[in-house]
Rosetta silent file (secondary structure, phi, psi, omega in degrees, C-alpha in Angstrom):
SEQUENCE: MSVYGRSAAEYEWEQGANAISADQDTYLEQAAMDLTYGIKDDGGNTSGYPTAIAELNDLASMPETDATAAQMADAQADINALDVFFNTPGLWD
SCORE:     score description
SCORE:     0.000 S_00000001
   1 L     0.000  137.221 -178.879  -19.283   -3.686    7.658 S_00000001
   2 L   -75.188  148.937  174.690  -16.402   -1.408    8.489 S_00000001
   3 L   -82.360   -5.202  176.710  -15.404    1.460    6.205 S_00000001
   4 L  -109.733 -179.926  176.429  -11.844    0.420    6.941 S_00000001
   5 L   111.466 -167.337 -173.485  -10.043   -2.850    6.402 S_00000001
   6 H   -61.963  -43.955 -178.805   -8.683   -4.821    3.512 S_00000001
   7 H   -62.270  -43.603  178.342  -11.351   -3.848    0.976 S_00000001
   8 H   -65.447  -40.847  179.348  -10.916   -0.155    1.704 S_00000001
   9 H   -64.263  -40.758  178.391   -7.117   -0.508    1.579 S_00000001
  10 H   -62.961  -40.460  177.101   -7.306   -2.291   -1.754 S_00000001
  11 H   -59.692  -46.591  179.488   -9.456    0.505   -3.142 S_00000001
  12 H   -63.163  -40.572  178.245   -6.892    3.102   -2.006 S_00000001
  13 H   -59.071  -45.613 -179.301   -4.053    0.990   -3.485 S_00000001
  14 H   -67.955  -41.183  179.709   -5.841    0.871   -6.849 S_00000001
  15 H   -66.900  -38.285  179.329   -6.700    4.582   -6.803 S_00000001
  16 H   -62.150  -33.221 -179.940   -3.123    5.473   -5.888 S_00000001
  17 H   -64.781  -26.925 -177.995   -1.810    3.623   -8.922 S_00000001
  18 L  -101.448   -0.130 -178.277   -3.779    5.984  -11.162 S_00000001
  19 L   -85.363  159.695  173.660   -3.066    9.174   -9.216 S_00000001
  20 L   -67.749  152.705 -173.574   -0.450   11.748  -10.061 S_00000001
  21 H   -57.025  -32.763  179.984    2.768   11.160   -8.152 S_00000001
  22 H   -65.308  -23.078 -178.389    2.175   14.183   -5.906 S_00000001
  23 H  -102.102  -11.134 -174.361   -1.040   12.551   -4.605 S_00000001
  24 H   -60.306  -37.370 -179.576    0.064    8.918   -4.359 S_00000001
  25 H   -57.477  -38.825  179.604    1.359    9.266   -0.792 S_00000001
  26 H   -60.191  -44.134  179.081   -2.130   10.225    0.394 S_00000001
  27 H   -66.608  -42.115 -179.565   -3.589    7.021   -1.034 S_00000001
  28 H   -65.022  -42.822  178.978   -0.768    4.873    0.349 S_00000001
  29 H   -65.308  -38.935  177.910   -1.074    6.379    3.821 S_00000001
  30 H   -66.411  -41.243  178.058   -4.848    5.884    3.791 S_00000001
  31 H   -61.170  -41.228  177.962   -4.429    2.262    2.708 S_00000001
  32 H   -62.832  -42.111  178.228   -2.006    1.705    5.604 S_00000001
  33 H   -65.067  -41.214  178.679   -4.507    3.235    8.031 S_00000001
  34 H   -59.120  -44.075  178.954   -7.320    1.098    6.604 S_00000001
  35 H   -68.341  -35.148  177.719   -5.287   -2.056    7.186 S_00000001
  36 H   -59.701  -46.597  175.961   -4.325   -0.902   10.685 S_00000001
  37 H   -66.947  -34.624 -178.687   -8.004   -0.687   11.602 S_00000001
  38 H   -64.589  -27.777  177.755   -8.633   -3.909    9.709 S_00000001
  39 H   -55.441  -39.280 -179.073   -6.323   -5.866   12.008 S_00000001
  40 H   -85.920  -37.951 -169.064   -8.954   -5.402   14.705 S_00000001
  41 H   -96.247  -28.242 -177.275  -12.128   -5.292   12.619 S_00000001
  42 L   -75.168  144.084  173.376  -11.660   -7.696    9.694 S_00000001
  43 L   -84.565  165.535  176.407  -12.601  -11.303   10.146 S_00000001
  44 L    84.838 -161.183 -174.665  -10.322  -14.104    9.076 S_00000001
  45 L   -82.402  115.371  178.109   -6.570  -14.163    8.746 S_00000001
  46 L  -112.726   17.912 -174.810   -5.013  -10.720    9.129 S_00000001
  47 L   -63.826  -24.432  179.333   -1.469  -11.957    9.709 S_00000001
  48 L   -84.323   -8.458 -176.373   -0.199  -10.339    6.491 S_00000001
  49 H   -62.395  -47.354 -177.877   -1.500   -6.892    7.397 S_00000001
  50 H   -57.474  -39.947  178.541    1.499   -5.662    9.456 S_00000001
  51 H   -66.460  -43.621  178.911    3.924   -6.391    6.616 S_00000001
  52 H   -63.247  -39.308  177.830    1.631   -4.716    4.058 S_00000001
  53 H   -60.810  -46.615  179.398    1.261   -1.690    6.363 S_00000001
  54 H   -61.515  -40.910  179.810    5.050   -1.379    6.619 S_00000001
  55 H   -66.552  -41.558  177.702    5.402   -1.657    2.822 S_00000001
  56 H   -62.513  -45.078  179.231    2.721    0.988    2.223 S_00000001
  57 H   -65.680  -36.853  177.738    4.375    3.353    4.700 S_00000001
  58 H   -62.178  -45.889  178.478    7.774    2.666    3.148 S_00000001
  59 H   -63.370  -41.327 -178.876    6.444    3.596   -0.296 S_00000001
  60 H   -63.942  -27.338 -177.616    4.733    6.710    1.061 S_00000001
  61 L   -89.005   -2.107  179.394    8.012    7.909    2.557 S_00000001
  62 L   -66.620  141.614  175.643    9.965    7.595   -0.711 S_00000001
  63 L   -67.444  145.169  179.425   11.237   10.865   -2.163 S_00000001
  64 L   -72.235  -28.058  179.322    9.363   11.976   -5.273 S_00000001
  65 L  -134.781  161.766  175.671   12.591   12.896   -6.999 S_00000001
  66 L    60.079   32.730  175.250   16.263   11.988   -6.712 S_00000001
  67 L   -71.071  142.674  178.084   15.670    8.518   -5.269 S_00000001
  68 L   -75.985  167.219  177.539   18.782    6.406   -5.120 S_00000001
  69 H   -60.438  -39.473  178.953   19.071    3.106   -6.951 S_00000001
  70 H   -64.657  -40.979  177.430   18.715    1.302   -3.617 S_00000001
  71 H   -64.344  -40.840  178.470   15.541    3.261   -2.796 S_00000001
  72 H   -64.399  -40.433  177.641   14.104    2.475   -6.209 S_00000001
  73 H   -65.148  -40.886  177.910   14.868   -1.234   -5.770 S_00000001
  74 H   -63.466  -43.255  178.917   13.258   -1.181   -2.324 S_00000001
  75 H   -61.933  -42.799  179.934   10.192    0.569   -3.734 S_00000001
  76 H   -64.878  -37.977  177.112    9.869   -1.994   -6.527 S_00000001
  77 H   -64.100  -41.374  177.498   10.114   -4.837   -4.004 S_00000001
  78 H   -63.920  -44.057  179.157    7.360   -3.207   -1.917 S_00000001
  79 H   -60.515  -45.355  179.831    5.179   -2.723   -5.000 S_00000001
  80 H   -61.232  -43.814  179.981    5.632   -6.341   -6.041 S_00000001
  81 H   -65.734  -40.088  179.411    4.772   -7.585   -2.548 S_00000001
  82 H   -70.617  -33.798  174.147    1.711   -5.343   -2.328 S_00000001
  83 H   -61.852  -36.452  175.806    0.542   -6.461   -5.761 S_00000001
  84 H   -68.695  -47.940 -178.845    0.639  -10.019   -4.396 S_00000001
  85 H   -56.711  -46.904 -177.035   -1.119   -9.003   -1.152 S_00000001
  86 H   -89.733   -2.122 -177.621   -3.906   -7.168   -3.000 S_00000001
  87 L    56.519   51.883  179.329   -3.929   -9.583   -5.965 S_00000001
  88 L  -129.286   60.311 -174.748   -3.318   -6.743   -8.416 S_00000001
  89 L   -56.032  130.681  175.466   -0.400   -8.034  -10.510 S_00000001
  90 L    74.994    5.724 -175.574    1.311   -5.323  -12.536 S_00000001
  91 L   -58.957  -42.922 -175.392   -0.980   -2.560  -11.293 S_00000001
  92 L   -96.702   10.421  179.221    1.828   -0.128  -10.451 S_00000001
  93 L   -78.420    0.000    0.000    4.103   -1.057  -13.374 S_00000001
């Protein structure tokens, strides 16, 4: 079993939700990397991975302060989509 992939990414997603904001980017970036490796290594349907990777990277690139209303709306849309992908409804609320 690979140390990367969907399971590892889900773990990072869950840990990031409980991390202080200064550390969340590290978890999000690791989750994106885990899914990137998972595209090759995970069995089954990985068609949703590229979109989840983009959403994780988008969240990781958000400013910690002074985000615009549009950035906040984009972040919330990414969070909602990732909660669906990882089956973790409301985790980041």
